[in-house]
N, C-alpha and C positions, 0 to 999 in steps of 0.2 A: 642189837636190842639196847634199849635206853637204860644207862646205869645212873640212878639218882645221886649216889655218894660221889661218883666221878664228876658228875655235872657241878655239884654245889662245890667241890673243890676247885675246879676250873673257873667257875663263876665268881668265887671269892679272888682268885688270882686276877681274873679280868678286871674287877673292881678296882683292885689295888694299882693295877699298871695304867688304868684309864681315867680314874677319878683325879681331877686337878684340885688341890686344896681341900676345902669343906665341901660337902654335897647335900642336896636336899633331894629326897625321894618323892615324887608325886604319887601319893597313895590314895586310893580310893576306898579302900577297905576289901576290895576283891582279891582274889587269889593271886593274880598276875602281880600287881604293885605290892601286896603284902610280901610275897615271896623276896621281891627285890629289896624291901625294907629291912627283912631279916637278914638276906645276904649282906647287905651293906653294913649293918651293925656288926655281923660276923668279921666282916673283912677290914673295916676303918673305925669301927666303934663310934666314939663321941664325935667323930668328924661327919657323921651323918645324921641328918634330922628327917623324919618322916613328916609330910605335910599333907593334912586332910583339909580340903576345901569344900565348905558347904555352898554350893552353887544354887541353892533354892529348889533344886530338881532331884534331891536325894530322897530316899524312901523314909517313911516314918520310922524312926528309931535308929536309922543309919548311923548318925553320928556317934550315938551311944555305944553301939556295937563294935564300931571301928575303934573307938578309943580303949574299949576293953581289950581288944586284940593288941594294941600298942603297949598296954600296960603288962600283959600276959608275957610279951617277948621282951620286956624291959627296954623299950625303944625310946630314944629322944623323939619328941613329936611337937608339932604345932597344928592346932585346930583353927582355921581361919573361916569366918563368915563373910563370904563376897557375894551373897545372893542378890543384893541389890544391883552389883554391876552386871551380873549375867542376865538377870529377867530384864533390866532395862535395855541391854545390848541387843536382846532378842525380840523386843518390842515391834510388831509389824512384819517380822521376818517369818516366811512361810517355806521358802525353799530349802530343802534339806542340806544341800552343799554350802549354802551360804550359812545356814545355821550352824553346821559343824565347823566351820572355818572361824566364825565369830566366837564360839565356844573355845577353840584352840587358842585364839588370840587372847581372850580373857584369862585364860588358865595361865599362860605364860606371863602376862603382865602381873598377875597376883603372885606367881612363883618368883619372879625377879625382885618383887618388893621384899618377900621373905628372905630371899637369898642376900639382899643387900643388908638387911637387918643383922643376918648372922655371919656375914662375910663368907658366903658359899660361892664357889665358881662352877661348880657342876650341878647338872640336873639329871637325875636317874628315873627312869620310868619302866613300866612293865610291858612295853611293846613286845608283842609276839608275831610269829610269822603271818597268820591271818590279816592281821592289822595293816602290815605293809603290802601285802599282796593285794588285798582289796582297795587299797589306797592308791594303786596304779604306780606308773613309773616306767620309763623305757618303753617296751613293747606292750606292756600291760595296760588295759583300759581302766579307767577310774570306776570302780564299782560304787564305793562310798568312800569319802575321805574320814578316815579315823581321826579324831581330834588330837591323838598324840602322834600322828603321822603327817597326813595331808592337810590337817587343821592347823598344824605349827606355821608360824610366820617365817618368812625366808631368813630374816636376820634376827638373832636374839643374843642376849649377852652371857649365855650360860653354855658350857660344853655339855652336850648331850651324851649319856651313857645308858646303854640299853643291853644289860646282860642276858635277857631272854628272847632276843629277837629271832633266833632260829628255832625256837620251840613251838610246839602246837598244844592244843588244850588238853590232850590226853596225857603228855608228858607233865605239863603243868599240875594235873591232879595226881600224878604219881608223887611229884615234889612235895605237893601240899600234904599229902597223907603222911609221907615221910616225916615232915616237920611238926606234924601234930595239928595242922589246920584242918578246918571242916572240908574235906576233899571233894565231897559231893554237893558243896556250895555252887549254886547256879551263876553263871556269869552276869555281870550287870554293866551295861555299857558307861565308858567314861563320860560321856555327856548327860548321863543320868536320863531322867524321865523328859528332859528336853526333846529327845529324838523319838519319844513315845506319845507326844502331843502333836498330831498332824494338824496343819492349818495355824490359826491364830494362837498364841502363847499369852494367855491372861492369868491373872491370880485366882480367878474362879476355875479355870480348866486346870490349872496346876493342883488345886485343892481336889478336884474330881478324880485325877489320875492317882493321886496318892492315896485316897481312900480306895478306889478299886483295886489298886496294886496290892495293898495290905489284905483286902479280901481274898484275892485270887492266890497269893502266897500261902495265906493261912489255910485256905481250903484244901489247895493241892497238897500241902506238906502234911496235913492231918488225914485227909481221906485217900491220898495215892501214896502214902509213905512207904509201902512196900513194892511200888512200881513207879518210883519218882522219875519224871521226865527229865532230859537233860536240862532244859530250859522252860520256863513257864511265866508268862507276863501278859499284861493288858496293854492295849494300844487305844488312844482316844481318837478316834476318826474324825475328819472334817465334815462329816455327814451328820445332819440333823434330820429326825423322822417324826412323824405324827405317832402319837400313842395315846394310852389312857392311864391316868393315875387317879385312882378312886373313881369317881363318877364324872371327872373333868378331863378334856382333852389337853394334851401335852405335846409339846414340840421339842423333843430332847435329844441328848447326845447319844451317838452310837459307839459303843465299845466292842473291840475286837479282842478275842482271846487267842493267843499263840502258845501252843506247847509243841515241843521239838525234840527230836531224837538224832544224836550224831556223836561221833568219837573226836572228831578234830576240828569241828565248826566249818570246815570247807565245803561238805555237802552232808545231807541227811533228809529225814522225813518228818512229817508231822506226826504228832502222837495220836494215838486212838483211844482216849479215855472212854470209861463207859458213858452212855447217853444219860443215865440217871444222874451221873455226876454233873454233867454238863447243864442238865436241867436244873438241878439244884443250885449250882455256881450261878446261873443266870438269874434265878429268883432271888438269891441272896444280895447279888449286886443292885438289882432294880429296886428291891425293897429298901436297902440301906443307903443308897445314893439317889436322891430324888431327881438329880439333873439328868440321869441316864434312863432311857426308856427301851433302849433295844441293845441285846448282845449277839454277837456273830462269833463263829468258829473259823479259823484260817486253816484249810486242808491243802496248803501248797507246800511242796517239797523244795529244797535247795540243791540245784537250781531247778526252776527257772528264778525262784524268789531268793532273796536273802533272809537270814533269821529275823533281824529286826526289820521294820517297814520303812525306817530311814536311815 
């Protein structure tokens, strides 16, 4: 049986033994990296700095929500706007693996800049077991390179420290609850909305997925709050279809909705929300976001699919 207090004690010991000098914590505001930031603060105090990077692919209000968490737990932190570097680096890139590797590379470049400024020698991040399992290695096939594992460059100037590496999502949620974090908070990919935009990434398409994501999260959390799925999000597909807006023909974007049930993120099933809810959600999206004229629902389990589409 997983014992939260025992793990927290061991995690702090692990950090003290493995961190060289000062450390920066790659913190997205999600549960995994936030737990690491809190652990680091407990273990080495002012020698750790949580670093949140605005990649341009974060959700509306994400930066403000993350800063509020940093303040709540009295963490040293930096918020960096590197959106231009990420967006320009992904221009014309549509292959998911290339996308993840570019994102990983730019992340490290930005973290190394901060590390140089504050004199840090270690990089801490919230890598958990599904991340390195899916990223492959040895006899394991590469399912997808997680930006914090397979997306990392072979050589970097910081020592990597990963205190959550052997944990799964169900254990992460137990720790989060114990620490007073929002334990039911759904996972959000480190590369952000970049891996939820299939095909060309443009400023216009980034704006579309941000709008749709806000609608999906608001509606699910309001209408399904008593049976909240484990994860719920929108994907902007590379498919354009013919539709009608008003009395005029449109040739617009197709959005897919993914709602998923699992305990450990290694396997699971698609959610089965009421049809009326999906009907209303589709209408809200197409009414609010003129670029979208078709909404589809993903009814695929894991396996054969992964939870995210990229």
